[in-house]
N, C-alpha and C positions, 0 to 999 in steps of 0.2 A: 650323759646327757638324756639318753634316751629313758634310764629308770627313773632320772630324777624328775621329769616332765609329770610321768605317770603316777608317782608316789606324791607329786604338788597338788594332785587331782582330787586325794583322797582314797586312791587304789592300794590295795596291798599285793605288792610284786614281789615274790621271792626272787632272789640274785641265783644265778647258775652260770654255769661253764661247762667245756669239757675239751677236751682234745681232738674230738671229732670235727669241732670246727674249722681244725687246719692252719690255726693261728699263731699258736703258742702249744708248745709241750708244757710237761708238767702240770698243764690248766685244771685245776681240780675244785670241785665243791665237796665240803664239809658239813656233814648234818651228824648232831649227836644225839645219841640212843640209850636208852636205858633197857635191859633186858636181853633177848634175843635177836641177833643180827637178820633180819630177814629185808628180801629184796620191797614188800609191802609195807614194812614198819619204814624203811627209809624213804620212801616216796612218799608217804604219810608226812614225814618231818620235813620234806622238800616243798611240800605244796602248802605246809603253815608256815613257811619262810624262818624256818629252822637252822638256816644254813648260812655260810659263808664262803666267797670266791678266791682261789690264790693260786700263784706258779710259784710260790717257795714264802711267804712269811704265813704263819699260823697267829689268828685273833683270838683273843678272848674279849666280850664284851657283856656289860649288864645296866640296867638302868631300873634303881629302886629295887634291887633282886631279881627283876624280871630280865629275859635273855631274849635272844633273836627270833623274831615275828611274832611275840605276846605286844599286848595291847594295855596301857595303860590310861585307866580311867581317872579324871580329876574332877572336883565338883565346880573348880573354880583355880585362879592363878594358883600356882605352887611353886617348890624347889624340888629337880628331881638331881637324885644323887649317881653320878655316873662313875663308872669303873670299868678300863680299859687295859689291854695289854697285847703286844707283837712280841713275835720272837723267830727268827731265822738265821739262817747259816749265811745269808748276804745281808751287809747292809743295806736298810732299806730307807736310811734316813731320818725317817719321822713317823708319828703318828698321828693321825688326824681326823676330830670329831666333827662329823658334819650334822648339820639343823635343817633341816629344810633346804638341802641343796648347797649351803653355805658352810662352808670352814669356820668353825669359831672359837676351834681349842687346838693346838699341835704340841708335841712334845719331840724332841729329837733322842735319838738311839743312843745306846751307850754298849761298848764293847765288853763280853762277858764269857772269858774262859772258851774262847772258840764260837762263840754266835754273837748276835746283838738281840737288843731288848729293848723296848721304850713299854713307860706305864703312864697310865693317865688318869686321876683323878679330881672331879671338882661337884661343886654343888650348883646347878643351873637354876635359875630363877624361869619358869615359863607363865605366859600369860594366853598362849592360843596354842590351838592343835597344831598338829605337824609328826613329825618324825625325826629318827635320830639312829645313824649309823658311824662305824668305824671302818677307816681305810690307811692305807699306806698312800704318800704321794704320788702324784701322776707323775710326778721326774727321779722316782727313788732308782735305786740301783737297778743292776742286772743280774737274771739269775745264771746258771752254769750253762747253758747253751747262749749265753747271750742274748736273751730276750729282756725287755724290760719286765721290770716287778710290779704285779699288781696285787692287789688283796682288797678286799669290801664284805665287809657283814651287810645282809639283808638288815631291815632297820628292825626298831623298837619303835613304836607306833604310840601316839599320845594323842589322847581324846579328851577336851574341855568343854564342861556342860552339854556331853554326850555328843559333839560335833568334831567329823572330821575335818581337816585340813581341806580348802578349795580354793586354787588361786584361778580367779577370772582370766587373767593374761594369757595363763599356758591354755585354758578351755579353748580362749577366742583364735588363738595360734592354730592348734589343733583343727579346729572345724575350718578354717582356710586351708590347712594342708590337707584335710579329707576332701573339700570340695574342688581342690586339684587334682589330686587324685581321680576323682569322678572323672574328670574331664579328659585326662589321659585317658582312661580305660573308655571311656567314648571314641576318643579320636584314635588309639592304637590297639585295643584290645580285640582279640579275635575269636570269636564265638559260635558254636555251633548253629544257634538260634537266638531271637530277641530274649526268649525266656533265660537264659544261661546269663544274658547279660543284666537281666534286670536283677536275678538271684544276687549277682556282684554288687550290683549298687543300692540294690536292698540294706545290704550290711552297711554300707557305707552311711547311707540316710539315717539307720538307727541309732549308729554313732553320735552324728550331729545332732537328731533329735534329744537323744540322751544330755549331752553336754549341753544344748540349750536350755533344756528343760532345769539345770542345774544353776547357770546362770539368772534365770526368772527370780526377781525380789521375794522372799518369804517373810 
């Protein structure tokens, strides 16, 4: 939900994870690279959203030949050719196609010579801007450490007629949350002086102003 809300505001959010969260072991973020493997090159790919996260299942995903983090620009409504694949030692049960936060397609796994696989391919009519991603289900199996499996790609973004997706309901909900957080900061926050408090509140006000400006009719 945290990722999906920001994506539905038109923000480009790379997915990442890691074992330093002390939540799951085997948590990994993968970024494909061409050429020499360097820290700078890997971080550039992560910032660009060329990533997927997993604690077991490997994912492959493309839309109109574009890959993770890419943006597809359409002049108007059209069709997208989507291909996805999942591979894993553990049965992850199914592969799911997510469009603007909703599951729109699902294929089940099959056992293949000691591992599990699922492949997805379809033509998807598109009328509005948004994003697409591939994941395994929230109730997938468990990995070798008996932890719930997860795997999710960063999105491929779709802009129709030069516009990004923007969900007003999400924006209004976030404004309410930010305002509530500001009150909590005023009530419970401890600061060395009023200037420090104001600096923190200013960040929140800036976020509210930005969301409200996007809510105005254009």
